[in-house]
Structure formats: structure tokens, C-alpha cells
N, C-alpha and C positions, 0 to 999 in steps of 0.2 A: 803202754799207751792205750787208751780206749779209742778204738777206731770203728766207725760205722761205715759200711759200704751201702750207700743208698741206691737201690736199683741194681741188685746183684744178679745180673744175667751172666753171659759168658765171660766177659772181661772182668767184671766185678767179682764174680765167684773165684776166678783164678787168683786175683789179688788177695781175696779174703783168705784162701788156703795158705798162701805164702806168708802173709802177715801173722796169721794165727800160729803157724808152725815156728815162726820167729819169736814167739812168746808174747804177742800183744793180745789184749782183750778185744776180740773182733766180734762185731754183730752185723747182721745183714737185714736190710729191708728188701724183701722179695715176696713173691706171691705164687699162687697156683700149685701145680704138682711139684715144681722145683722146691718150693717152700716145704711142702709136706714131706718130701724125701729127705731134705736136710734135717728137719726136726727128728725124723726117725733114725736116720743112719749117718748123719754128718755130711760134710761137703767133700767130694772127692775130685782131685785134680789128676788127670792123666797126661803124661808127657812121654811120647813114644810108647815103649813097652812097660814103663813103670807107672805106678800110681801111688798117691798119698791121700790120706783122709784127715780132715781136721774137724773138730767139734766147734761150732760157732753158734752163738745165739741168733735166732732168726725169727722174723715176724713180718706180717703185712702191715702192722700198726706200729709206727715209730714210738708211740707212747709206752709200749711194752719194753723198750730197749734202754731207756734212760739217758741221762746226759753223757756226752762224749767229749773227748779232747779234740778229735778231728772227725769230720764227716767227709767222705770221699764220694761224690756223686758220679756214678758211671751211667746215669740215665742218658738215653739218647735225647737229642735236642727236641724231638717230638713229644717227649714225656716229661721234660724238665719242669714244667709248670707245677707238677705234683710237689715239688720241694716247698713251694710257697706255703702250703698248709701242713706239710709233713715235718718240717724242720723244728718248730718250736720245742717239742719235748726232748729234742736231742741237744739243745744248746745250753751251755753255761756262758759266763761272761766272756771267756776267751776262746770259745770253740771256733776253730777255723773250718771253712768249707772249701774243699777242692772241687772245682768244676772241671771234670775230666771228660771232654767230649770232642767230637769232630767239628771242623768248620769254625766259622766266626761265632764266638760266644755272645750271649745276651749282654754281658758286662763289659764288652770291648771298650766302650767309651769312658768307663770309670777309672780314675787314677791314671789317665793318659799322660805319658811323659811330655814335657813341654816341646820337645823337638819333633813330636809325631805330627804329621800333616793332619789337617782338619778331616773329620770323618763324616760320611753321609748319615742320614737318619736311619738308624737300625731298630727303631721301635717295634717293627714287625717281628723281631726275635723275642720280644717279651710283651705279648698282647695284653693291654690293660695295665702294664707296669707292675704286675703282681710280684715278680721276683725283685725288682728294684725296691719295692716297698718293704719286702720281707727280709732282704739281705743287705745290710750296710756294707759299704766298700771295705771297711776294716776287717771284715770276716773273709773276704774273697781271696782265694788262691787259684790262679789259672793252672790248668793241667792239660797235657797233650799225651795221648796214649799211642804207643807203638807196640802192638801185641795182637796176634790173631788167635781167636779162641772160638769154641763151639760147644754149646750144651748138647751132649750126645745122648743123654737120658736124664730124667729128673734126678737132681743131686749130683750129677757127674758132668764135669766140664773137661774138654780136651784142649790142650795148648798146641796150636799148629805152627808156632814160630819159636821153637826152643832156644834158638840162638839170638832172638831179638825180642826182649820183653822189657819195655821201658815206660816209665811215667815221669815226664819232665814237668817240673813245677816252678812257679814263680809268683811273687806278689803282683797284684794288678798294677802297681806303680813301679815295679821293677826294683824296689829297694831290697837290700840284702838283710834279712831278718833272722832272729834266733829260731823262730818257729819253722822257717824254711830249712835252715841247717839241720834242725832236729828231725824233721819229717824226711828229708833226703837221706839222712843216715838210717832211719828206720826202713825206708824202702830198699836201700842198697843192702842192708843186712838181711832182708827177706828175699834177696835175689831178684828184685825188681829194680833194674838200673835207673838211677836218677842223677845224672851228672849235673854240674853247675850250668845254669842258664842265665845269660846276661840280659836278654830281653824276651819275655814270655810271648809277646806278639810276633816276634821273629820266628819263634818255634811254631806258633799257630800257623803262620803263612807257609812255613817250610813244608808242613804236612798237607796243608790245603792245596798247594800247587799240584800235587798228584791227585788229590781227591776231586778237585774241580775240573780236571781234564781227563786223566786216564780212568779214574773210577766211574765217571759219568759215561765215558765211552764203553766201558764194560757193561754198564746198565743197558745201553742202547743195543749192544751186540749180543749180550748173554755170554760173553767170553770171560775167561780169567784174565788177570793183568798180563800174564805171560802170553796167553793166547792172542790178546790184542796187539801186544808189541811185536809178535812174530808173524802176524797175519800180513801177507804181501799187499793186500788191498789197503792196509792202513799206513803203509810206509811214507806216503806223502802227507797224510792227514795229521799224524802224531806231531811232527815238528812244528806245524802251523799252530796246533792247539797249544803246545808248550810255549811257543813264542808269545802268544797272547797272554797265557797264564803268568809267565815270568814278567811280562810288562806290567801287569796289574800289581803283582806282589812287590816288585822292586820299586815301583812308584810310591807304594805305601811304606815299605820298609827297605831302604836301599841296601841294607846289609844281607838280605835274604840270599841264600845260595841258590842259584838257578838250577832248575831240574832239566835234565836232558834225557833223551830216549835211551841213552846207553846205561842208565842207572839200573839197579836190580829190579826185577819184575817177578814177584811171587806167583806161583802157579795155583792161586786160589782166588775165589770171588770176593771182591770188596764188599763191605757191609751194605752199601746202598743197593747192590744187586741181590744180596742175600735177603734184605728186607722186602724187596719187590717180589721175589720168588716165594717168600713165606707169607705174603699178604700183610706185612706190617707197615705202619705209617713210616713214611720215608723222610729223610733229613734234607729235603729239597731246599728249604730256606737257608740253612747255614752253609750248605755245600755249593749251591748254585745261585740262588737269588742274592745272597749277601755279597759275594765277590762281584757279581754283575752290577750291584749298586755302587761298589767302590769304583768300578771301571767307568760307569757313566758320570760319576761325580768328578773324575779326573779327565773326562773327555777323551778317554782312550778307546779307539775302535777295536772291538773284539767280535767280529762277525762269526768266527767259528764257534767261540764259546756261547754267543747269543743263540745260535742255531741249536747247539747241544742243549742249552738250558731249556729252550722252548720245547724241544722233542722230549726231554726228560720229564718236564712238567706235564705234558700231554699224556705221556705213557703212564705216569703215576695217577693222574686224574681218571684215566680210562678204567683203572682198576680200583678206583675209590680210595687211593692211598695218599691223596694230597688234596687239601681243601683251600689252599691259598689262592 
């Protein structure tokens, strides 16, 4: 299968190595020193004390990579607008595009199942409607990533969650399709877990529950997820945050499994805190603003989450990392 990883940073590079070693024709859209190193020495994945290297085609210009069977976008929400202009050279008539990102995606309202409650206006996730104009519903596959990775040097990515590397996928209208079955098989064969998903939006909210509460709390405190959970000062705060987050999610998707403070808490910094510390644009809109929009539309009181959102936005603005 011809697979292009568009925006091959830490997560995308990890997936690229695994897919290439599983026998697929993998290409990567990347840039900077990471691109230079991959062109020279290949792409290396480190897991614990072991490492493997794969040769992949890589370029900052998608036109150099040619048509693909599948494009997997691992761009962060803050950079996903680049797809609108970068996709055309990669597309054939049946090319599917997997949008694998955190938070509420720009396409959330497309192909919405009839039983789904009405959604608020999410136009701010696709300013100017450029993605909607460039990507028809028929090409869209939703994706949710569960994998922690870090680019430790140009051309080298370390996987920090060796026991949990998943990419859950589903059609935006939740139908079971041949291309979903084929892609899931390819991912599983590459040791990227991709079990069946009944509703992709349920999966989106399941991860967002933690991101919109605990991850934002990590941003505000500078602590890891485990550090926040184990901090005595947070013992009364966390349950109230999770109660509000669960209320928003279950109002939208009643089947979502509630998150409790007793769940696993990895001892690493979530991506929103990493972005802040590294001075990168932050995914405030998809992780904070979008769920708050759902809460307001449902008339759900979320004072704790509203306070966290306001503090997170101010913190990001003060460092020039959020323009909303």
C-alpha cells in the first residue's frame, strides 16, 4: 500500500517506521533538520534499548511524492490548514485521508449519524472553510492516536509508550467499509493497534475527556499527568473537573465511558504542555474552546472547565502561542 504520512513529527515518524518495515511504500511530508537527516540516514525508531531504521521517501513538497492510496495526517490542529494546499498532488480518485489528531476535528459535523444531537457552530476549527472546500466527505477517515513519542534528534524518534500504541479509525459516517477493514489490517500488521470502532466520535470524546481536563491542568501546573493526580492539593479539584467533562461528553455521546481519577496516569507531560514549553502553537481551540462550545450549546454549567479554559488561553497568549 502507498501510504503518505503528512506532517511526520514524533508520532507520524513512529508510524512511518512501523509501516515501512511491514512492507508498505511509505513517504513522509516533513521539514527542517528532521527531513535532512531522514534523507541522509533514514528514519530511526527507538523503543527502550532497541532501535530500527527504515528508508522512506521524504520531502517538504508533497508534489515530489506522487499519488497515494492513503494519506495519514498527523499534523497538529494548529497546522492542519496546510493540507488544503498540500493534498492535491497526493490524491487519486479513491485516495482516503485519515485525520489523526487530538480534540474535536474540523470535519466533526460531516456525515453525522442521524441519532447524534445537533452540534454547535464549529467553523472556527476551519477558518475560511478551506479544508471543507478541499476535502470532500467521501475521502475523510477519522483517527484517534494513543501513543507517546518524542523526536530526540533529527531523524530519530523515541517511543515512550511501548505497551500502548494505537490508531483508532472510522468513517466519518460510521459505516463499515472495505477501506477501513484494509487499513486496520495494515496498521495491526505493523504493530500499530487498530481494533474495531463502532462510532468514531465516541472514540474522539473518550480521549478528549482526559485532554480537556487533566492535560489542561498539567499545562497550568507544569506537572506530568501522574504528578497532577498524586498532588495532594489537587485531590478535590480533579473529581470536579472530571464530573464536568463527563457531563459534556455523555450529553453529546451517551455511550462514552466516563473517566475517573482512578484511571492510569502516565508519568510524562501531555502534548499541550510540551508545546507550551517548546514555544510551539498550541491546540487550544480543539482541546479547550470546542468542548466549551458544546457545553454552552447544551446549557451545561461547567465553571471549573471554564476557569481552566480562560487560564489556558491567557497563558498561551502571554507567550504568543495562541491568536484566537
